[in-house]
N, C-alpha and C positions, 0 to 999 in steps of 0.2 A: 663153834658157832654154827656148824653145819646142821645141827639138830634143831635149830630154831628158824622160824620164818617170821617176817614182819607183815603187818596188816595189809599193805598194798598188794603184796604177792599173794596173800591168802584171799583177798577180795577178787583178784583176777582169776584165781583157780576155781573159786566158787561161782563166778559169773555175777558178782554183786558189786555195787559201787563202793569205793573206798570210804565214802561218807557213812553209808549204812553200817559197814563193818566197824568203823571207828565209834559210831554211836553205840552199838552193842557192847563194845569193849569198855567204853566210858561209863555207860549206865548200869551194865550188868556184870562187868568183869569177865564176860564170856563171849565167845563167838557162837552165835545161834543159827541153826538151820531149821526153819519152821516148815519148809517144803517137805512133803512126804508124809507117810503115815506114822512115823515115829520121830519126833523132834530130837535133834542132836545138839548138845551143848559142850563146848570145850573151853576150859579155863584159859584166860589170857593173862600174861604177866607184864610187868613194866607199866608204862604210862606215866603221866604227871608232866611237870614242866621240864622240857628238854630231854625227856626219855621216851623212847619208842615202845609201843605195844608190840609184844611178840608172843608166839605160841610154838609149841612143839611141832616140828615138821611131820612126825609120825602120826600125830592126832588128826592131820588133814585127811587121812584115809577114812576117818569116820564119817566124813561129809559126803552126801550124795550130790552129784551134779547131773541135772536133767539132760539127757542126750536127745531124746525125742519123745513125742506124744502122738498117739494116733487117736483120732476122734477127739471130741471135747471131753476132757477128764475133769470132773468136779474136784473140789478141794479134797486131797487124799486123806486129810485128818478127820474128815466128816464121816463118822461110822455109817450113817444112813446112805451115803453116796456109794459105798463099796459095791452095792448090788448093780449099779448102772455105770460103773467105772469104765473109762476107756483104757488104753494100754499106755503106761508110762514106763520108760526105760531110763534107769539112772546108771551113772558110773560111780561105783563105791570102791574107792581105792583102785585096785587093779581089776576088779570084777564088775560085770554088768548085773544089775538087779532089775527085774521086770515086775511091775505091780499092776493089777487090774485084770482086764480080760486077756489072760495069758494063753487061752485056748488057741488063738490064732498063731501065737508064737510057737506053740507046740506043733501045730500043723506045718509051719514053715520048717522047723527043725526035723520033722519026720520026712518031709518031701525033699529037703535040701540039707543033708547032713554035712555037706561041704561048707555051709555057711555058719552053722551054730549047733551047739548042743544045749539042751535045757535040763536042769536038775531041780527037783523039788526041794523046798526049804522046810516043809512041814507047816508053813503058815498058809492060810487061805489066800488065794489070788496073788501068790508071790513065788517067783522062781528065780534061780540063778542062771545066768546065761554065759556060756563060754563061746566067744566069737572065734570061729576058725578062719575066717577070711576078713574081708574088708567090711568095716561097720556100715559104710554107705550102701553097699550091696545088700546087706541084711535089712537095712531100713527100707530100701526099695521093695524087697520081697515081702516085708510085713505090710507095707502100704498097698501092694497089689492084692494081698490076701484079704484085706478089709473090703475091697470092692465087691459088690454083689455080682 
């Protein structure tokens, strides 16, 4: 049973309310993440009278959890907004994923290699980030870099 996770635990991991996660499971048979530029859906099993909804623990790594946002970022799924996007950093499994104006993150990585390393993903405005130190320190450095 270690390989499975119940909905309340999944909701807490995603930063969503248990009610919204349960509604997705009941209506769609899936747990859906509509935040981000590529929606993620994972099939949910179980449910019904007296049965709990559950999903594979490994599938939780497919969901992005927003760590922080710099400036006001429009809806990431809106293609027209990608030109004026702020910087959004997600936790995707064990990896950080940055979307948007990643130039500032590249500058921080070049100036402070002790904080992070940035790797291109091949997609526009998206990089993978390996955090070498404390995530809070990285966030402070990114916030400072935004200031004129």
